C-alpha positions in Angstrom: 45.0 85.8 113.4 45.0 87.2 110.1 48.3 87.3 109.5 49.3 83.2 110.7 46.2 82.8 107.7 48.4 84.4 104.9 51.6 82.5 106.0 49.5 79.7 106.2 48.2 79.9 102.7 51.9 81.0 101.2 53.3 78.0 102.5 50.5 75.9 100.3 47.8 75.1 102.9 44.1 75.1 102.3 42.5 77.3 104.8 39.0 77.7 105.1 37.2 80.5 107.6 34.8 79.5 109.8 32.2 83.0 111.7 29.7 82.3 114.2 28.0 85.3 113.9 26.4 88.1 111.7 28.4 91.2 113.1 24.5 92.9 112.9 25.4 94.5 116.5 28.4 96.6 115.7 28.6 100.1 115.3 29.0 101.8 112.3 27.7 104.9 110.0 24.2 104.3 108.4 25.6 105.0 104.9 27.2 102.4 105.6 24.7 99.2 107.1 22.8 100.2 103.3 21.6 97.0 101.2 20.7 94.4 103.6 22.1 96.3 106.6 24.9 95.8 108.6 24.9 92.4 108.3 24.9 91.5 105.5 27.5 94.2 104.9 29.7 93.0 107.3 30.0 89.7 105.0 30.8 91.3 102.2 33.7 93.3 103.8 35.0 89.6 105.0 34.8 87.5 101.8 37.1 90.7 100.2 39.5 90.3 103.2 39.2 86.4 102.4 40.2 87.4 98.8 43.6 89.6 99.8 44.5 86.9 102.3 44.0 84.2 99.8 42.1 81.9 102.0 39.9 79.4 100.1 36.3 79.3 101.4 34.4 81.2 103.7 31.4 79.8 106.0 29.5 81.9 108.5 27.7 79.4 110.8 24.2 82.1 111.1 23.7 83.1 114.5 23.0 86.9 115.5 25.3 88.9 116.5 25.7 89.6 120.5 23.3 86.3 120.8 25.7 83.7 120.3 26.8 83.5 123.7 23.3 82.4 124.4 23.1 79.1 122.0 23.8 75.8 123.5 27.6 74.4 123.4 26.5 71.2 122.0 24.3 72.4 119.4 26.9 75.1 118.2 29.9 72.6 118.3 27.6 69.8 115.8 27.3 72.8 113.4 31.1 73.4 113.5 31.5 70.0 114.1 30.3 69.0 110.5 32.4 71.9 108.3 35.7 70.4 110.5 34.7 66.7 109.2 33.6 68.2 105.5 37.1 70.3 105.8 39.2 66.3 106.9 40.6 69.7 109.7 44.2 69.1 110.5 44.0 72.6 113.1 41.5 74.7 114.7 42.4 78.4 115.4 39.6 80.0 118.5 39.9 82.3 121.3 42.0 81.9 123.7 39.6 81.0 127.4 39.6 85.1 127.8 37.6 85.4 124.8 40.5 88.0 124.1 39.0 91.3 126.5 36.4 89.3 127.7 33.8 89.6 125.2 31.0 86.9 125.4 30.3 86.2 122.2 33.7 85.2 121.8 34.4 83.5 125.0 32.1 81.4 123.9 33.8 80.7 120.6 36.3 78.9 123.1 33.9 76.8 123.9 32.3 75.8 121.3 35.6 75.4 119.2 37.3 72.9 121.8 34.2 70.8 122.2 34.0 70.7 118.5 37.5 69.4 117.9 37.0 66.5 120.1 33.7 66.2 118.4 36.0 66.1 115.0 38.8 64.8 116.5 40.7 67.9 114.7 44.2 66.9 116.3 44.9 70.8 117.0 43.5 73.6 118.8 45.3 76.7 118.9 43.4 79.3 121.2 44.8 82.8 119.3 45.7 85.3 122.4 47.7 88.4 122.8 51.1 88.1 124.6 49.1 90.2 127.4 53.0 91.8 129.0 53.6 92.6 125.5 50.4 94.4 125.1 50.4 96.1 128.9 54.0 97.6 127.2 52.6 99.2 124.3 49.3 100.5 126.0 52.1 102.7 128.2 53.9 103.2 125.4 50.8 104.7 124.0 50.7 107.2 125.7 52.9 109.0 124.4 51.9 108.7 120.4 50.8 111.9 118.8 46.8 111.3 118.1 46.9 108.1 119.7 44.5 105.7 121.7 44.4 106.6 125.3 43.6 103.9 126.9 43.7 102.5 130.8 45.9 99.9 130.9 44.3 98.4 134.0 41.2 97.1 131.4 44.1 94.3 130.1 45.0 93.5 133.7 43.0 90.0 132.4 42.5 89.8 129.3 44.1 87.5 126.9 47.4 85.5 127.7 50.2 86.2 130.1 53.4 86.0 128.5 54.4 82.5 130.1 51.5 80.8 129.4 52.4 82.1 125.5 53.5 78.2 123.1 53.7 79.6 119.7 54.7 83.5 118.3 53.8 83.0 115.3 56.8 86.0 113.1 54.0 86.9 110.8 56.3 90.4 109.3 56.7 89.0 105.5 52.5 89.3 105.2 52.1 92.6 107.3 51.3 94.5 103.9 48.3 91.7 103.6 47.6 92.5 107.1 46.8 95.9 106.4 45.0 94.9 103.0 42.7 92.5 104.6 42.0 94.8 107.6 41.1 97.6 104.9 38.3 95.4 103.7 35.8 96.2 106.6 35.4 99.3 106.3 32.2 99.5 108.1 35.0 99.1 111.2 36.2 102.0 110.7 33.3 104.3 111.4 30.9 105.0 113.8 32.7 105.8 116.5 35.5 107.4 117.9 38.8 106.0 117.3 38.2 102.8 116.2 40.3 100.3 116.2 40.9 99.2 113.0 41.8 102.0 111.8 44.3 103.5 114.7 46.4 100.2 113.4 46.3 101.1 110.0 47.0 104.7 110.8 50.0 103.1 112.8 54.4 104.4 111.5 55.8 101.7 109.2 58.4 100.9 111.8 55.1 100.5 114.7 52.8 98.2 112.3 55.8 95.6 111.5 56.2 96.1 115.5 52.4 95.7 116.4 51.0 93.4 113.3 54.2 91.0 112.6 53.3 88.9 115.4 50.4 86.0 116.2 50.2 84.5 119.1 48.7 81.2 120.5 47.9 79.0 123.1 48.0 75.0 122.2 46.7 73.2 125.2 48.4 70.9 126.6 52.0 71.8 124.4 54.3 72.3 126.4 56.2 75.9 126.5 59.4 76.4 125.1 61.7 79.5 125.2 61.4 80.9 123.0 58.3 80.0 121.4 57.2 77.8 118.7 56.8 79.6 115.4 54.8 76.7 113.4 51.7 76.4 114.3 51.7 73.1 112.5 54.4 71.4 114.7 52.6 69.3 116.6 51.2 67.6 113.3 54.7 67.5 112.0 
């Protein structure tokens, strides 16, 4: 959800990125993992990406990539809650309950985030997601694009969030350039495996880029859905 970060920064808000793991278990080439290992490389890239977005602070909770899901929820929540207290955070964004596409660490981020927000009494929690209906439509359409990823739509049948449960659809078309720059900063996530997602997104034609990257979706627990969905991540604070 890097473009809603860029929009929040552009509107004058203080934005802090907190990451749970070091990214050391990801795919990349040996050359990209030099200089302290892949974890160190990923953290440098994260800082570079944050700088592109104008983020004010980056915090790592320091857990090992792929092992975060084994950490006790209350233990990790206390660590995150300390950051929320320190920053007097008004809004916390986490993953949706499906963990996006079902990654165990992402699902745990959802659980830990919810618990940390309760501890810190953070007023608003937004679960970053994708409109499942639009995602499936896009996956089916990609079959007709040259050199595109060919993905079975069935693998997303339980991923992300159904259309009628989404509370926020944030228009970030003005920040698409920032999003591309932030994605490009994650160089190690563009190599090491066939057709990496970051490389694919950066290679989209301009018109398709604006369509795919120009919106961000969220679910705010306890907030009623509307038609159209809310276009303001701070709406519940106003």
